[in-house]
TORLUMLO-767334 format. One record per residue (C-alpha): residue number from 1; x, y, z. Coordinates in pm, 1 decimal, decimal comma, always signed. Layout:
N
{i NUM	xx X	yy Y	zz Z}
...
END
This chain:
341
{i 1	xx -4715,1	yy +4179,1	zz +6069,2}
{i 2	xx -4637,8	yy +3808,3	zz +6141,2}
{i 3	xx -4385,7	yy +3679,4	zz +6395,3}
{i 4	xx -4120,5	yy +3614,5	zz +6129,1}
{i 5	xx -4140,7	yy +3978,8	zz +6009,2}
{i 6	xx -4123,2	yy +4101,0	zz +6368,9}
{i 7	xx -3811,2	yy +3896,7	zz +6438,8}
{i 8	xx -3648,1	yy +4023,4	zz +6117,7}
{i 9	xx -3729,8	yy +4383,6	zz +6205,7}
{i 10	xx -3583,7	yy +4339,3	zz +6554,1}
{i 11	xx -3269,4	yy +4179,6	zz +6413,9}
{i 12	xx -3229,1	yy +4464,0	zz +6165,4}
{i 13	xx -3259,5	yy +4721,2	zz +6444,5}
{i 14	xx -2991,8	yy +4541,3	zz +6647,9}
{i 15	xx -2758,7	yy +4527,0	zz +6347,5}
{i 16	xx -2821,4	yy +4894,3	zz +6270,9}
{i 17	xx -2752,9	yy +4994,2	zz +6632,7}
{i 18	xx -2434,4	yy +4783,5	zz +6637,2}
{i 19	xx -2320,8	yy +4948,9	zz +6315,0}
{i 20	xx -2372,7	yy +5297,1	zz +6461,4}
{i 21	xx -2182,7	yy +5207,0	zz +6778,9}
{i 22	xx -1899,6	yy +5060,3	zz +6571,7}
{i 23	xx -1882,1	yy +5379,0	zz +6362,5}
{i 24	xx -1873,1	yy +5598,5	zz +6674,8}
{i 25	xx -1604,6	yy +5380,6	zz +6832,8}
{i 26	xx -1400,0	yy +5393,9	zz +6514,8}
{i 27	xx -1422,2	yy +5773,8	zz +6508,6}
{i 28	xx -1309,9	yy +5789,8	zz +6873,2}
{i 29	xx -1018,0	yy +5560,0	zz +6801,0}
{i 30	xx -916,8	yy +5779,3	zz +6509,4}
{i 31	xx -911,8	yy +6088,8	zz +6733,0}
{i 32	xx -667,9	yy +6203,7	zz +7001,4}
{i 33	xx -662,5	yy +6045,1	zz +7347,9}
{i 34	xx -497,4	yy +6208,2	zz +7648,3}
{i 35	xx -327,2	yy +5960,7	zz +7880,1}
{i 36	xx -185,6	yy +6068,5	zz +8217,9}
{i 37	xx +74,7	yy +5837,5	zz +8366,2}
{i 38	xx -20,5	yy +5933,6	zz +8722,5}
{i 39	xx -329,9	yy +6147,2	zz +8784,1}
{i 40	xx -246,9	yy +6219,8	zz +9150,4}
{i 41	xx +93,9	yy +6328,4	zz +9277,2}
{i 42	xx +156,7	yy +6325,0	zz +9653,9}
{i 43	xx +451,0	yy +6543,9	zz +9758,5}
{i 44	xx +451,5	yy +6401,1	zz +10110,9}
{i 45	xx +506,3	yy +6604,6	zz +10427,3}
{i 46	xx +686,8	yy +6939,6	zz +10391,1}
{i 47	xx +748,5	yy +7237,7	zz +10616,0}
{i 48	xx +544,0	yy +7549,7	zz +10544,3}
{i 49	xx +710,4	yy +7784,9	zz +10296,3}
{i 50	xx +853,8	yy +7502,5	zz +10084,4}
{i 51	xx +822,4	yy +7540,3	zz +9706,3}
{i 52	xx +718,9	yy +7199,3	zz +9571,9}
{i 53	xx +792,2	yy +7115,1	zz +9204,3}
{i 54	xx +538,4	yy +6884,3	zz +9034,7}
{i 55	xx +563,1	yy +6697,7	zz +8700,8}
{i 56	xx +272,6	yy +6517,3	zz +8530,9}
{i 57	xx +383,7	yy +6288,0	zz +8247,0}
{i 58	xx +127,3	yy +6270,9	zz +7965,3}
{i 59	xx +97,5	yy +6101,3	zz +7627,5}
{i 60	xx -129,4	yy +6110,5	zz +7322,6}
{i 61	xx -243,1	yy +5749,5	zz +7280,6}
{i 62	xx -483,5	yy +5831,8	zz +7001,7}
{i 63	xx -428,0	yy +5852,9	zz +6626,2}
{i 64	xx -522,4	yy +6218,8	zz +6582,4}
{i 65	xx -333,1	yy +6529,6	zz +6692,5}
{i 66	xx -395,9	yy +6619,2	zz +7058,0}
{i 67	xx -442,8	yy +6992,4	zz +7122,9}
{i 68	xx -402,7	yy +7118,2	zz +7479,4}
{i 69	xx -599,3	yy +7441,1	zz +7504,5}
{i 70	xx -518,6	yy +7531,5	zz +7862,9}
{i 71	xx -399,6	yy +7407,2	zz +8203,0}
{i 72	xx -571,8	yy +7591,9	zz +8488,9}
{i 73	xx -497,5	yy +7565,1	zz +8862,0}
{i 74	xx -776,6	yy +7556,1	zz +9121,1}
{i 75	xx -564,1	yy +7777,6	zz +9350,1}
{i 76	xx -391,2	yy +8043,3	zz +9140,9}
{i 77	xx -230,3	yy +8205,3	zz +9446,2}
{i 78	xx -53,5	yy +7886,7	zz +9557,9}
{i 79	xx -8,2	yy +7691,2	zz +9233,0}
{i 80	xx +189,5	yy +7815,0	zz +8932,0}
{i 81	xx +183,0	yy +7644,4	zz +8592,2}
{i 82	xx +544,4	yy +7645,9	zz +8472,3}
{i 83	xx +512,0	yy +7474,0	zz +8134,1}
{i 84	xx +287,3	yy +7245,8	zz +7929,2}
{i 85	xx +281,7	yy +7139,2	zz +7562,8}
{i 86	xx +42,9	yy +7303,6	zz +7316,0}
{i 87	xx -2,5	yy +6986,4	zz +7111,7}
{i 88	xx +108,1	yy +6622,6	zz +7094,0}
{i 89	xx +123,4	yy +6405,9	zz +6784,7}
{i 90	xx +12,5	yy +6041,2	zz +6796,9}
{i 91	xx +214,5	yy +5849,0	zz +7061,2}
{i 92	xx +410,7	yy +6164,0	zz +7151,1}
{i 93	xx +487,0	yy +6222,4	zz +7519,2}
{i 94	xx +500,3	yy +6547,0	zz +7715,6}
{i 95	xx +522,1	yy +6693,7	zz +8064,6}
{i 96	xx +303,9	yy +6938,8	zz +8254,8}
{i 97	xx +518,1	yy +7119,5	zz +8511,2}
{i 98	xx +380,4	yy +7314,7	zz +8805,3}
{i 99	xx +497,9	yy +7453,3	zz +9137,5}
{i 100	xx +305,8	yy +7461,5	zz +9464,8}
{i 101	xx +382,8	yy +7746,7	zz +9704,2}
{i 102	xx +307,4	yy +7634,8	zz +10060,1}
{i 103	xx +365,0	yy +7964,4	zz +10244,6}
{i 104	xx -6,8	yy +7996,3	zz +10328,1}
{i 105	xx -107,5	yy +7630,3	zz +10329,5}
{i 106	xx -163,2	yy +7421,3	zz +10639,4}
{i 107	xx -241,2	yy +7057,5	zz +10706,9}
{i 108	xx -375,5	yy +6829,3	zz +10435,4}
{i 109	xx -354,0	yy +6973,8	zz +10083,8}
{i 110	xx -549,7	yy +6873,1	zz +9772,0}
{i 111	xx -506,4	yy +7113,7	zz +9480,9}
{i 112	xx -620,0	yy +7039,4	zz +9125,7}
{i 113	xx -515,2	yy +7120,3	zz +8771,0}
{i 114	xx -775,6	yy +7122,5	zz +8493,3}
{i 115	xx -635,6	yy +7015,1	zz +8155,3}
{i 116	xx -854,2	yy +7126,5	zz +7862,9}
{i 117	xx -798,7	yy +6943,9	zz +7533,9}
{i 118	xx -970,1	yy +6817,5	zz +7218,3}
{i 119	xx -986,4	yy +6460,8	zz +7353,7}
{i 120	xx -1340,1	yy +6355,6	zz +7246,3}
{i 121	xx -1369,3	yy +6120,0	zz +7541,6}
{i 122	xx -1281,3	yy +6373,6	zz +7812,8}
{i 123	xx -1228,8	yy +6735,0	zz +7713,8}
{i 124	xx -1148,8	yy +6834,0	zz +8074,1}
{i 125	xx -915,2	yy +6614,0	zz +8276,4}
{i 126	xx -866,6	yy +6680,5	zz +8649,3}
{i 127	xx -521,0	yy +6618,6	zz +8799,5}
{i 128	xx -461,8	yy +6619,2	zz +9176,6}
{i 129	xx -168,6	yy +6746,3	zz +9383,9}
{i 130	xx -182,2	yy +6621,8	zz +9744,0}
{i 131	xx +39,4	yy +6635,2	zz +10050,0}
{i 132	xx +69,8	yy +6763,1	zz +10405,0}
{i 133	xx +210,6	yy +7101,3	zz +10512,0}
{i 134	xx +326,3	yy +7142,8	zz +10871,1}
{i 135	xx +475,3	yy +7424,5	zz +11074,2}
{i 136	xx +649,5	yy +7450,5	zz +11413,7}
{i 137	xx +439,0	yy +7763,0	zz +11462,0}
{i 138	xx +61,9	yy +7731,2	zz +11435,2}
{i 139	xx -118,9	yy +8044,7	zz +11310,7}
{i 140	xx -489,5	yy +8104,7	zz +11378,7}
{i 141	xx -620,0	yy +8214,5	zz +11137,2}
{i 142	xx -385,0	yy +8151,7	zz +10843,0}
{i 143	xx -493,6	yy +8468,9	zz +10662,9}
{i 144	xx -576,9	yy +8830,0	zz +10749,6}
{i 145	xx -903,2	yy +8940,3	zz +10592,5}
{i 146	xx -1044,0	yy +9266,2	zz +10725,6}
{i 147	xx -1420,5	yy +9331,5	zz +10715,8}
{i 148	xx -1528,0	yy +9525,2	zz +10408,5}
{i 149	xx -1495,4	yy +9898,6	zz +10479,5}
{i 150	xx -1714,7	yy +10177,4	zz +10346,3}
{i 151	xx -1455,3	yy +10454,5	zz +10350,9}
{i 152	xx -1087,4	yy +10485,0	zz +10259,4}
{i 153	xx -1031,4	yy +10637,4	zz +10605,8}
{i 154	xx -1116,9	yy +10312,0	zz +10781,1}
{i 155	xx -869,6	yy +10209,8	zz +11052,7}
{i 156	xx -906,0	yy +9850,5	zz +11169,6}
{i 157	xx -698,3	yy +9602,1	zz +11369,7}
{i 158	xx -663,8	yy +9227,1	zz +11316,5}
{i 159	xx -497,8	yy +8975,1	zz +11550,6}
{i 160	xx -338,4	yy +8642,5	zz +11460,7}
{i 161	xx -259,7	yy +8403,6	zz +11746,1}
{i 162	xx +72,9	yy +8214,7	zz +11708,0}
{i 163	xx +150,5	yy +7898,6	zz +11906,2}
{i 164	xx +486,6	yy +7721,1	zz +11927,7}
{i 165	xx +414,0	yy +7347,3	zz +11878,4}
{i 166	xx +771,9	yy +7230,6	zz +11948,4}
{i 167	xx +962,0	yy +7164,8	zz +12271,3}
{i 168	xx +1227,7	yy +7426,3	zz +12198,7}
{i 169	xx +1204,6	yy +7802,9	zz +12237,7}
{i 170	xx +1139,4	yy +7994,6	zz +11915,2}
{i 171	xx +1195,4	yy +8369,2	zz +11908,7}
{i 172	xx +992,2	yy +8592,0	zz +11677,1}
{i 173	xx +1103,4	yy +8936,1	zz +11558,5}
{i 174	xx +1088,6	yy +9210,7	zz +11295,2}
{i 175	xx +725,3	yy +9203,2	zz +11185,4}
{i 176	xx +685,3	yy +9420,4	zz +10874,3}
{i 177	xx +455,5	yy +9489,8	zz +10581,2}
{i 178	xx +551,3	yy +9533,0	zz +10215,9}
{i 179	xx +278,3	yy +9797,1	zz +10176,1}
{i 180	xx +254,3	yy +10121,3	zz +10373,9}
{i 181	xx -124,3	yy +10083,0	zz +10401,7}
{i 182	xx -66,6	yy +9815,4	zz +10667,1}
{i 183	xx +137,4	yy +9810,9	zz +10989,8}
{i 184	xx +245,1	yy +9497,0	zz +11180,2}
{i 185	xx +382,2	yy +9427,7	zz +11527,1}
{i 186	xx +447,3	yy +9122,6	zz +11747,5}
{i 187	xx +338,4	yy +9078,3	zz +12109,5}
{i 188	xx +496,9	yy +8792,7	zz +12307,0}
{i 189	xx +296,9	yy +8593,3	zz +12561,5}
{i 190	xx +404,7	yy +8529,1	zz +12921,5}
{i 191	xx +484,0	yy +8159,4	zz +12867,6}
{i 192	xx +702,3	yy +8220,3	zz +12557,1}
{i 193	xx +496,5	yy +7960,2	zz +12369,8}
{i 194	xx +233,3	yy +8201,8	zz +12244,0}
{i 195	xx +259,6	yy +8522,7	zz +12047,0}
{i 196	xx +17,0	yy +8763,3	zz +11883,0}
{i 197	xx +66,2	yy +8925,8	zz +11543,6}
{i 198	xx -125,0	yy +9255,1	zz +11532,5}
{i 199	xx -187,5	yy +9402,9	zz +11186,8}
{i 200	xx -354,0	yy +9742,0	zz +11140,8}
{i 201	xx -472,5	yy +9932,7	zz +10836,3}
{i 202	xx -312,7	yy +10273,4	zz +10779,3}
{i 203	xx -544,2	yy +10523,3	zz +10605,7}
{i 204	xx -593,4	yy +10640,4	zz +10347,0}
{i 205	xx -670,5	yy +10310,7	zz +10175,6}
{i 206	xx -779,6	yy +10275,2	zz +9814,9}
{i 207	xx -1123,8	yy +10184,8	zz +9683,0}
{i 208	xx -1132,1	yy +9818,8	zz +9590,8}
{i 209	xx -880,4	yy +9564,5	zz +9720,9}
{i 210	xx -579,4	yy +9664,1	zz +9932,9}
{i 211	xx -324,1	yy +9383,9	zz +9970,9}
{i 212	xx +1,0	yy +9335,2	zz +10157,9}
{i 213	xx +240,4	yy +9059,4	zz +10252,2}
{i 214	xx +318,3	yy +9050,5	zz +10624,7}
{i 215	xx +654,5	yy +8893,4	zz +10715,9}
{i 216	xx +825,6	yy +8819,5	zz +11046,1}
{i 217	xx +1148,7	yy +8640,3	zz +11140,7}
{i 218	xx +1184,6	yy +8328,3	zz +11352,2}
{i 219	xx +1482,9	yy +8165,4	zz +11525,4}
{i 220	xx +1383,8	yy +7821,3	zz +11390,4}
{i 221	xx +1662,6	yy +7706,4	zz +11154,0}
{i 222	xx +1434,8	yy +7543,7	zz +10896,4}
{i 223	xx +1187,8	yy +7831,9	zz +10894,9}
{i 224	xx +1373,3	yy +8166,4	zz +10909,4}
{i 225	xx +1068,9	yy +8371,1	zz +10802,1}
{i 226	xx +690,9	yy +8333,3	zz +10792,5}
{i 227	xx +463,0	yy +8522,2	zz +10556,0}
{i 228	xx +90,1	yy +8583,5	zz +10571,3}
{i 229	xx -133,3	yy +8783,9	zz +10336,4}
{i 230	xx -344,1	yy +9077,2	zz +10449,6}
{i 231	xx -643,6	yy +9200,1	zz +10250,3}
{i 232	xx -864,6	yy +9500,9	zz +10320,4}
{i 233	xx -1145,1	yy +9575,2	zz +10076,4}
{i 234	xx -1309,8	yy +9916,2	zz +10056,6}
{i 235	xx -1648,2	yy +9922,9	zz +9890,6}
{i 236	xx -1664,4	yy +10194,5	zz +9622,4}
{i 237	xx -1959,8	yy +10434,8	zz +9644,7}
{i 238	xx -2073,8	yy +10325,4	zz +9296,1}
{i 239	xx -2063,2	yy +9960,7	zz +9186,5}
{i 240	xx -2203,8	yy +9745,4	zz +8905,9}
{i 241	xx -2358,0	yy +9406,8	zz +8981,5}
{i 242	xx -2260,5	yy +9188,8	zz +8806,2}
{i 243	xx -1924,2	yy +9354,4	zz +8739,5}
{i 244	xx -1924,8	yy +9247,7	zz +8369,8}
{i 245	xx -2154,9	yy +9090,6	zz +8110,7}
{i 246	xx -2081,7	yy +8786,5	zz +7892,2}
{i 247	xx -2221,4	yy +8681,4	zz +7553,6}
{i 248	xx -2167,6	yy +8351,9	zz +7374,1}
{i 249	xx -1977,0	yy +8376,8	zz +7044,7}
{i 250	xx -2191,8	yy +8354,8	zz +6729,7}
{i 251	xx -2514,5	yy +8495,1	zz +6585,8}
{i 252	xx -2798,8	yy +8532,5	zz +6836,5}
{i 253	xx -3084,3	yy +8303,1	zz +6735,7}
{i 254	xx -3327,1	yy +8503,6	zz +6947,2}
{i 255	xx -3318,2	yy +8843,9	zz +7119,2}
{i 256	xx -3188,8	yy +8854,4	zz +7476,2}
{i 257	xx -3170,4	yy +9106,2	zz +7758,4}
{i 258	xx -2878,1	yy +9129,6	zz +7996,1}
{i 259	xx -2980,2	yy +9286,1	zz +8329,6}
{i 260	xx -2746,8	yy +9461,4	zz +8572,8}
{i 261	xx -2763,0	yy +9707,0	zz +8860,6}
{i 262	xx -2570,5	yy +10020,2	zz +8954,1}
{i 263	xx -2569,9	yy +10055,1	zz +9334,1}
{i 264	xx -2512,2	yy +10393,5	zz +9498,8}
{i 265	xx -2372,6	yy +10412,0	zz +9853,4}
{i 266	xx -2236,8	yy +10762,1	zz +9897,6}
{i 267	xx -2262,1	yy +11024,1	zz +10173,5}
{i 268	xx -2272,6	yy +11294,6	zz +9907,5}
{i 269	xx -2565,5	yy +11311,4	zz +9661,5}
{i 270	xx -2482,8	yy +11146,2	zz +9329,0}
{i 271	xx -2652,3	yy +11231,8	zz +8999,3}
{i 272	xx -2648,2	yy +11000,7	zz +8699,4}
{i 273	xx -2580,4	yy +11220,6	zz +8396,8}
{i 274	xx -2621,9	yy +10965,4	zz +8119,1}
{i 275	xx -2500,0	yy +10642,8	zz +7961,1}
{i 276	xx -2361,3	yy +10519,8	zz +7630,5}
{i 277	xx -2273,5	yy +10187,0	zz +7466,8}
{i 278	xx -1977,5	yy +10169,8	zz +7227,2}
{i 279	xx -2122,5	yy +9902,7	zz +6993,0}
{i 280	xx -2394,6	yy +9941,0	zz +6729,4}
{i 281	xx -2715,5	yy +9735,7	zz +6739,2}
{i 282	xx -2794,1	yy +9680,4	zz +7108,7}
{i 283	xx -2992,7	yy +9935,3	zz +7307,9}
{i 284	xx -2981,3	yy +10030,4	zz +7676,5}
{i 285	xx -3294,1	yy +10043,8	zz +7889,8}
{i 286	xx -3347,8	yy +10182,0	zz +8241,9}
{i 287	xx -3590,0	yy +9940,0	zz +8410,5}
{i 288	xx -3601,7	yy +10083,2	zz +8764,5}
{i 289	xx -3462,9	yy +10390,8	zz +8934,6}
{i 290	xx -3447,7	yy +10478,7	zz +9306,0}
{i 291	xx -3243,2	yy +10800,9	zz +9340,6}
{i 292	xx -2957,6	yy +10775,7	zz +9587,9}
{i 293	xx -2981,1	yy +10394,5	zz +9609,4}
{i 294	xx -2967,0	yy +10215,7	zz +9276,1}
{i 295	xx -3056,7	yy +10207,4	zz +8908,3}
{i 296	xx -3147,0	yy +9888,3	zz +8724,4}
{i 297	xx -3049,9	yy +9863,5	zz +8359,5}
{i 298	xx -3090,4	yy +9614,2	zz +8076,9}
{i 299	xx -2904,9	yy +9588,3	zz +7746,6}
{i 300	xx -3124,5	yy +9452,5	zz +7465,6}
{i 301	xx -2940,5	yy +9247,6	zz +7202,8}
{i 302	xx -3156,2	yy +9189,5	zz +6891,1}
{i 303	xx -3194,5	yy +8861,8	zz +6703,9}
{i 304	xx -2910,1	yy +8805,7	zz +6457,3}
{i 305	xx -2663,7	yy +9023,2	zz +6649,1}
{i 306	xx -2313,5	yy +8894,9	zz +6577,1}
{i 307	xx -2099,7	yy +8827,6	zz +6885,7}
{i 308	xx -1739,4	yy +8831,4	zz +6770,2}
{i 309	xx -1479,4	yy +8611,0	zz +6946,4}
{i 310	xx -1274,7	yy +8915,8	zz +7044,5}
{i 311	xx -1566,3	yy +9131,9	zz +7160,5}
{i 312	xx -1451,1	yy +9387,5	zz +7420,3}
{i 313	xx -1735,9	yy +9637,3	zz +7436,6}
{i 314	xx -1838,6	yy +9847,0	zz +7735,1}
{i 315	xx -2124,5	yy +10049,4	zz +7873,9}
{i 316	xx -2022,1	yy +10388,5	zz +8014,4}
{i 317	xx -2225,6	yy +10564,6	zz +8283,4}
{i 318	xx -2144,1	yy +10930,3	zz +8360,4}
{i 319	xx -2201,6	yy +11079,7	zz +8707,1}
{i 320	xx -2125,0	yy +11400,8	zz +8898,4}
{i 321	xx -1916,5	yy +11211,8	zz +9158,9}
{i 322	xx -1570,4	yy +11367,2	zz +9194,3}
{i 323	xx -1378,0	yy +11037,1	zz +9189,8}
{i 324	xx -1622,7	yy +10820,5	zz +8995,9}
{i 325	xx -1740,2	yy +11055,1	zz +8722,8}
{i 326	xx -1721,9	yy +10774,8	zz +8463,9}
{i 327	xx -1798,4	yy +10405,8	zz +8523,5}
{i 328	xx -1738,3	yy +10130,2	zz +8269,5}
{i 329	xx -1916,6	yy +9794,5	zz +8255,6}
{i 330	xx -1727,7	yy +9548,7	zz +8028,3}
{i 331	xx -1922,8	yy +9336,1	zz +7778,8}
{i 332	xx -1719,1	yy +9035,3	zz +7665,8}
{i 333	xx -1762,3	yy +8718,7	zz +7461,8}
{i 334	xx -1695,7	yy +8356,7	zz +7552,7}
{i 335	xx -1699,0	yy +8021,5	zz +7375,3}
{i 336	xx -1734,6	yy +7659,8	zz +7485,8}
{i 337	xx -1371,4	yy +7588,8	zz +7395,9}
{i 338	xx -1117,1	yy +7754,2	zz +7629,5}
{i 339	xx -818,5	yy +7916,1	zz +7461,8}
{i 340	xx -465,2	yy +7944,7	zz +7592,8}
{i 341	xx -365,8	yy +8305,1	zz +7655,3}
END
């Protein structure tokens, strides 16, 4: 090949590449495009317990229809999604409304919202909510999380130190729990600037997570009550790990095995009586067994097995345990595109 042919070939490649890029750009321009007027909203400095409303103004600046699949908060316990549009036509505007609950926040805050859409340029957009939460009473720690217990008869005590950060006297009173499984009381310090909140578990608890909201009154005008969450987890004697299995929607192009473990932590001997799977096609295998400690399983899914979008299957294991005579391990499907509930 001579130099003239080489130059022509190179020029043709450049033109071809430019044509492809132009085609891709044209397709993007023809599609939807999510625009956020302000990606970060700072609510400033607020006193703890304030409910902060937040509004993100959005617009579809593309030519295609914009579909908003979901808006998910990074902190579901402190951020509530109030409303958001399902779709926006070309040039149409909308608002995503949320509310931040600051009862258990302290200091600098940076919470995020994930907006999932069919925008080809950015299918997941991250929005930020920032600010500063202060309190005249400093709590250490800001949560009550008991160590994981092995029995429902566990009785534990947790202490939260409270310090008055102002120059005025603040009286605390009437500590109470909204759940009878927990008891709360206040102990005042000698200098009237420090207090101790003592929270105790009251057996019998329940297997799994036990939760309560602890509240006490204050004499501070702008903060009449303070709330703090209490959580006490009790480990069940029989548990699956992982707690559920997931399969991608569609036909399996090759066979796969999903492994999981049934752990046994019981004072009384536990016998495994059998297992069953409520869907046809897959088979269950026992890969390792140590009586009284654990059993390892695997579910074999053959090539071509169809995973439906609404798959809600389960594996059932039967035992002779009085309270846990039947255990269910969910088997669910997922897809790459999140769907609004």
